[in-house]
C-alpha positions as CSV (number, residue, x, y, z in Angstrom):
1,M,65.4,-88.9,-10.2
2,K,68.0,-86.5,-11.6
3,W,67.4,-82.8,-11.6
4,N,69.5,-80.4,-13.7
5,K,70.2,-76.8,-12.8
6,G,67.6,-75.4,-15.2
7,K,64.8,-77.4,-13.5
8,I,66.0,-76.4,-10.0
9,T,66.1,-72.7,-11.0
10,L,62.5,-72.9,-12.5
11,M,61.2,-74.6,-9.4
12,S,62.8,-72.1,-7.1
13,M,61.3,-69.2,-9.1
14,A,57.9,-70.9,-9.0
15,I,58.1,-71.3,-5.2
16,K,59.1,-67.6,-4.8
17,I,56.2,-66.4,-6.9
18,L,53.7,-68.6,-5.0
19,R,55.2,-67.5,-1.7
20,K,55.0,-63.8,-2.7
21,N,51.4,-64.0,-4.0
22,F,50.3,-66.0,-0.9
23,L,51.8,-63.3,1.4
24,L,50.2,-60.5,-0.6
25,F,46.8,-62.2,-0.5
26,L,47.3,-62.9,3.2
27,A,48.2,-59.3,3.9
28,I,45.1,-57.8,2.2
29,S,42.9,-60.4,3.8
30,V,44.2,-59.6,7.3
31,F,43.8,-55.9,6.6
32,W,40.2,-56.6,5.5
33,F,39.4,-58.2,8.9
34,I,41.0,-55.6,11.1
35,L,39.8,-52.6,9.1
36,P,36.2,-52.5,10.7
37,A,37.9,-51.9,14.0
38,L,39.8,-48.9,12.6
39,V,37.0,-47.3,10.7
40,P,34.4,-45.5,12.8
41,S,30.8,-46.5,12.1
42,S,29.9,-42.9,11.4
43,A,31.9,-43.0,8.2
44,A,28.9,-44.5,6.5
45,F,26.3,-41.9,5.9
46,N,23.0,-41.2,4.1
47,F,20.8,-38.1,3.5
48,G,19.2,-38.3,6.9
49,D,22.6,-38.6,8.7
50,L,23.9,-35.7,6.7
51,L,21.0,-33.4,7.7
52,K,21.5,-34.3,11.4
53,E,25.2,-33.6,11.1
54,L,24.7,-30.2,9.5
55,E,21.7,-29.1,11.5
56,V,22.4,-26.6,14.3
57,P,19.2,-25.6,16.3
58,E,18.5,-21.9,16.2
59,K,18.3,-21.8,20.0
60,Q,21.8,-23.4,20.3
61,Q,23.2,-20.8,17.8
62,T,21.7,-17.9,19.9
63,Q,23.1,-19.4,23.2
64,S,26.5,-19.8,21.6
65,K,26.4,-16.2,20.3
66,K,25.5,-14.8,23.8
67,K,28.2,-16.8,25.5
68,S,30.7,-15.6,23.0
69,E,29.6,-12.0,23.4
70,Q,29.9,-12.3,27.2
71,K,33.4,-13.8,27.1
72,K,34.8,-11.4,24.5
73,P,34.2,-7.6,25.1
74,P,34.0,-5.5,22.0
75,Q,37.5,-4.6,20.8
76,K,38.8,-2.6,17.9
77,E,39.8,-5.0,15.1
78,E,43.4,-4.4,14.0
79,A,44.6,-5.3,10.6
80,G,47.2,-8.0,10.5
81,G,50.1,-8.6,8.1
82,L,50.4,-6.0,5.3
83,L,46.9,-4.6,6.0
84,G,47.3,-1.3,7.7
85,L,51.0,-1.2,7.0
86,G,50.7,2.0,4.9
87,K,48.8,3.8,7.7
88,A,51.3,2.6,10.3
89,L,54.2,4.0,8.3
90,G,52.5,7.3,7.8
91,L,52.3,7.0,4.0
92,D,49.8,8.9,1.9
93,K,46.3,7.7,1.3
94,N,46.9,6.5,-2.3
95,T,49.9,4.4,-1.3
96,T,48.1,3.0,1.7
97,N,45.1,1.9,-0.5
98,I,47.5,0.2,-2.9
99,I,49.2,-1.7,-0.1
100,D,45.9,-2.8,1.4
101,K,44.5,-4.0,-2.0
102,S,47.7,-6.0,-2.5
103,A,47.4,-7.5,1.0
104,R,43.8,-8.6,0.3
105,A,44.8,-10.2,-3.0
106,L,47.5,-12.2,-1.1
107,Q,45.0,-13.2,1.6
108,S,42.6,-14.6,-1.1
109,L,45.3,-17.0,-2.2
110,R,45.6,-18.6,1.2
111,P,44.5,-22.2,1.4
112,I,40.9,-22.7,2.6
113,Q,41.0,-24.3,6.1
114,Y,39.3,-27.7,6.7
115,K,36.5,-26.2,8.8
116,E,35.4,-24.1,5.8
117,E,36.0,-26.9,3.4
118,A,33.8,-29.3,5.3
119,A,31.0,-26.7,5.5
120,L,31.2,-26.2,1.7
121,G,31.3,-30.0,1.2
122,G,28.3,-30.6,3.4
123,A,26.2,-28.1,1.5
124,I,27.2,-29.7,-1.8
125,A,26.5,-33.2,-0.4
126,T,22.9,-32.2,0.2
127,Q,22.6,-31.1,-3.4
128,V,24.1,-34.4,-4.6
129,F,21.5,-36.3,-2.6
130,S,18.6,-34.2,-3.9
131,R,19.7,-34.2,-7.5
132,F,20.6,-37.9,-7.9
133,G,17.9,-39.9,-6.2
134,G,18.9,-39.8,-2.6
135,S,20.4,-42.7,-0.7
136,Y,20.4,-46.3,-1.9
137,N,18.8,-48.1,1.0
138,D,21.1,-51.0,1.7
139,Q,23.2,-50.7,4.9
140,S,25.3,-53.8,4.2
141,L,26.3,-52.6,0.8
142,L,27.0,-49.1,2.2
143,K,29.3,-50.6,4.9
144,Y,31.2,-52.6,2.2
145,V,31.8,-49.5,0.1
146,N,32.9,-47.6,3.2
147,L,35.4,-50.3,4.2
148,I,37.0,-50.2,0.7
149,G,36.9,-46.4,0.6
150,N,38.4,-45.9,4.1
151,S,41.1,-48.5,3.6
152,I,42.3,-46.5,0.6
153,A,41.9,-43.1,2.3
154,M,44.1,-44.4,5.1
155,F,46.9,-44.8,2.6
156,S,46.3,-41.5,0.8
157,D,48.3,-38.3,1.1
158,R,45.6,-36.8,3.2
159,S,44.6,-39.4,5.7
160,N,44.2,-36.9,8.5
161,I,40.6,-35.9,7.6
162,P,37.4,-38.0,7.9
163,Y,36.1,-39.5,4.7
164,H,32.4,-40.4,4.2
165,F,31.1,-42.6,1.4
166,A,27.5,-42.8,0.2
167,I,25.6,-44.7,-2.5
168,L,23.1,-42.8,-4.6
169,N,19.9,-44.4,-5.9
170,N,20.6,-43.4,-9.5
171,S,20.8,-45.8,-12.4
172,Q,23.4,-43.7,-14.4
173,P,27.0,-44.7,-13.8
174,N,28.6,-41.7,-12.0
175,A,30.8,-40.7,-9.0
176,F,31.4,-37.4,-7.2
177,A,33.9,-36.0,-4.7
178,A,32.8,-33.0,-2.7
179,P,35.3,-30.9,-0.6
180,G,35.7,-32.0,3.0
181,G,35.8,-35.8,2.3
182,Y,32.3,-36.5,0.9
183,I,32.4,-39.2,-1.8
184,F,29.4,-40.6,-3.8
185,V,29.0,-43.5,-6.2
186,T,25.7,-44.3,-7.9
187,I,24.1,-47.8,-7.9
188,G,24.3,-47.6,-11.7
189,L,28.1,-47.4,-11.4
190,L,28.4,-50.3,-8.9
191,K,26.4,-52.5,-11.3
192,K,29.1,-51.9,-14.0
193,I,32.0,-52.9,-11.7
194,K,33.3,-56.5,-12.0
195,N,35.7,-56.8,-9.0
196,E,37.0,-55.1,-5.9
197,A,40.1,-53.8,-7.6
198,E,37.9,-51.8,-10.0
199,L,35.9,-50.4,-7.1
200,A,39.2,-49.5,-5.3
201,G,40.4,-47.7,-8.4
202,V,37.2,-45.7,-8.8
203,L,37.2,-44.7,-5.1
204,G,41.0,-44.0,-5.2
205,H,40.3,-41.5,-8.1
206,E,37.7,-39.7,-6.0
207,I,39.9,-39.6,-2.9
208,A,42.7,-38.2,-5.0
209,H,40.4,-35.2,-6.0
210,I,40.0,-34.5,-2.3
211,S,43.6,-35.1,-1.3
212,Q,44.9,-32.8,-4.0
213,K,42.1,-30.3,-3.3
214,H,41.1,-30.1,-7.0
215,T,37.7,-28.5,-6.5
216,L,39.1,-26.0,-4.0
217,K,41.9,-25.0,-6.4
218,T,39.4,-24.6,-9.2
219,L,37.2,-22.5,-6.9
220,Q,40.0,-20.2,-5.9
221,R,40.9,-19.6,-9.6
222,S,37.3,-18.7,-10.4
223,K,36.8,-15.2,-11.8
224,R,33.4,-15.0,-10.1
225,L,35.1,-15.2,-6.7
226,Q,37.9,-12.7,-7.3
227,G,37.8,-9.9,-4.8
228,I,36.8,-12.0,-1.9
229,S,39.5,-11.2,0.7
230,E,39.0,-14.2,2.9
231,L,36.9,-17.4,2.9
232,T,36.2,-18.1,6.6
233,M,33.1,-19.3,8.5
234,A,32.8,-15.8,10.0
235,A,32.9,-14.2,6.5
236,M,30.4,-16.7,5.1
237,D,28.0,-16.1,8.1
238,K,28.2,-12.3,7.5
239,D,27.6,-12.6,3.8
240,P,25.1,-15.4,2.9
241,K,25.2,-14.4,-0.7
242,M,28.9,-15.1,-0.9
243,F,28.3,-18.6,0.5
244,S,25.5,-19.1,-2.0
245,D,27.7,-18.0,-4.9
246,I,30.5,-20.4,-3.8
247,I,28.1,-23.3,-3.6
248,D,26.6,-22.4,-7.0
249,N,30.1,-22.2,-8.4
250,I,31.1,-25.7,-7.1
251,S,27.8,-27.2,-8.2
252,K,28.3,-26.0,-11.8
253,T,31.8,-27.4,-11.8
254,L,30.8,-30.8,-10.5
255,F,27.4,-31.2,-12.2
256,E,27.8,-29.3,-15.5
257,K,31.3,-28.2,-16.6
258,G,33.5,-30.7,-14.9
259,L,37.1,-30.2,-13.6
260,D,40.0,-29.4,-15.9
261,K,41.0,-32.5,-17.9
262,N,44.5,-32.4,-16.5
263,L,43.1,-32.6,-13.0
264,E,41.1,-35.7,-14.0
265,Y,44.2,-37.3,-15.4
266,E,46.1,-36.5,-12.2
267,A,43.3,-38.1,-10.2
268,D,43.6,-41.2,-12.3
269,K,47.3,-41.5,-11.7
270,I,47.2,-40.8,-8.0
271,G,44.0,-42.9,-7.4
272,T,45.7,-45.8,-9.1
273,E,48.7,-45.4,-6.7
274,Y,46.4,-45.2,-3.6
275,A,44.6,-48.5,-4.6
276,F,48.0,-50.1,-5.2
277,R,49.3,-49.0,-1.8
278,V,46.6,-51.1,-0.1
279,G,47.5,-54.1,-2.2
280,Y,45.0,-54.1,-5.0
281,N,45.9,-54.8,-8.6
282,P,46.8,-51.3,-10.1
283,S,44.9,-52.1,-13.3
284,G,41.5,-51.8,-11.6
285,L,40.6,-48.2,-12.7
286,N,41.9,-48.8,-16.2
287,D,39.7,-52.0,-16.5
288,F,36.6,-50.1,-15.4
289,L,37.3,-47.3,-17.9
290,K,37.3,-50.0,-20.6
291,T,33.7,-50.9,-19.5
292,L,32.7,-47.2,-19.6
293,N,34.3,-46.9,-23.1
294,K,32.1,-49.7,-24.4
295,I,28.8,-48.2,-23.1
296,Q,29.5,-44.6,-24.0
297,G,26.9,-43.5,-26.5
298,S,24.5,-46.3,-25.6
299,Q,23.9,-45.2,-22.0
300,E,23.1,-41.7,-20.8
301,S,25.1,-40.1,-18.0
302,I,26.4,-36.6,-17.2
303,F,29.6,-38.5,-16.3
304,F,30.5,-38.4,-20.0
305,K,30.0,-34.6,-20.2
306,T,32.0,-33.8,-17.1
307,H,35.0,-36.1,-17.7
308,P,37.5,-36.6,-20.5
309,S,36.6,-39.5,-22.7
310,P,37.2,-43.0,-21.3
311,R,39.4,-43.7,-24.3
312,D,41.7,-40.7,-23.6
313,R,42.0,-41.7,-19.9
314,I,42.8,-45.3,-20.8
315,N,45.5,-44.1,-23.2
316,K,47.0,-41.9,-20.5
317,L,47.0,-44.7,-17.9
318,S,48.4,-47.3,-20.4
319,R,51.2,-45.1,-21.6
320,N,52.2,-43.0,-18.6
321,V,51.1,-44.8,-15.4
322,L,50.7,-48.5,-15.6
323,P,54.2,-49.2,-17.0
324,N,55.4,-48.0,-13.5
325,Y,53.8,-51.1,-12.0
326,R,55.6,-53.9,-13.7
327,G,55.5,-57.3,-12.1
328,T,52.1,-56.6,-10.4
329,S,49.9,-58.8,-12.7
330,A,49.4,-61.3,-9.8
331,Y,48.1,-58.6,-7.4
332,P,44.5,-59.5,-6.4
333,K,41.4,-58.2,-8.1
334,L,39.1,-60.1,-5.7
335,S,36.2,-60.8,-8.1
336,S,34.7,-63.5,-5.9
337,R,34.6,-61.3,-2.8
338,F,33.0,-58.5,-4.7
339,E,30.4,-60.8,-6.1
340,F,29.7,-62.2,-2.6
341,E,29.5,-58.8,-0.9
342,T,27.1,-57.4,-3.6
343,R,25.0,-60.4,-4.4
344,G,21.3,-59.5,-4.3
345,K,22.1,-55.9,-3.4
346,L,22.6,-54.3,-6.7
């Protein structure tokens, strides 16, 4: 049989495509099998687990306080940085006060440390559980969501913190990301998902909110919190009202007002990239938004009040994001595996 150059070229291209797709599928399959060894079992959590994690017995607190007092004798606290500079230089009282106020304003702009972020996130997480039906009781499904979520978190821009994923027993499609690495999806949302790439896109979006500290940035810009010189565990312990105000502020943002639209668009873009880094088809989030666009108006959910319209998000992704992923149409969506892992559990 004679083969001309055209046929040989086409055949070579076909072999290259098959080889590339096989290696891609093999890579994501191998990663799937080794991931359980990399992800700690404590990553999966429910309401009971969270309460145990946050609970510190009063006796233990008292003992810790006594030990701390014994180790550290009372000392005069000296102001650091610009604080106290005016006094040290012998400036007049007015000038000293101006310098101190400026110093406190600068301090309030400092990034919130992870210890404080996790404390705020834990408090918000308890509210999420109580407001939205508590945990959905299926450990196998919870493990599956954690495997997908942690695989994406490992490839995020903030992989150095622990991430915890929970399923809420709520029929409305919704998802939340609380500071500190707490991420929630409702059972109603999981029922609308068609494949693993869509789930990866949704979780990638929520992980992006945490990696980019969207809620914390919104919190620090809040007018209600202006004048707070520092946000530390010590400061929050001394002023319970301040802690309560901060939690109230975050709650209203997540459950009523929503984040700024541009932050949501940014999370769509970055979340798509995170899912792609693992090896998923980058169209997953966009495909899921198309489903949400179809049901908007026919199904009630606060999701539609706290997020830009699915249509606007689809347009942004289609015009500004997905064109950057040319040649990825063969990347896996894993519909069969999603169906197998969720069969009889949703």
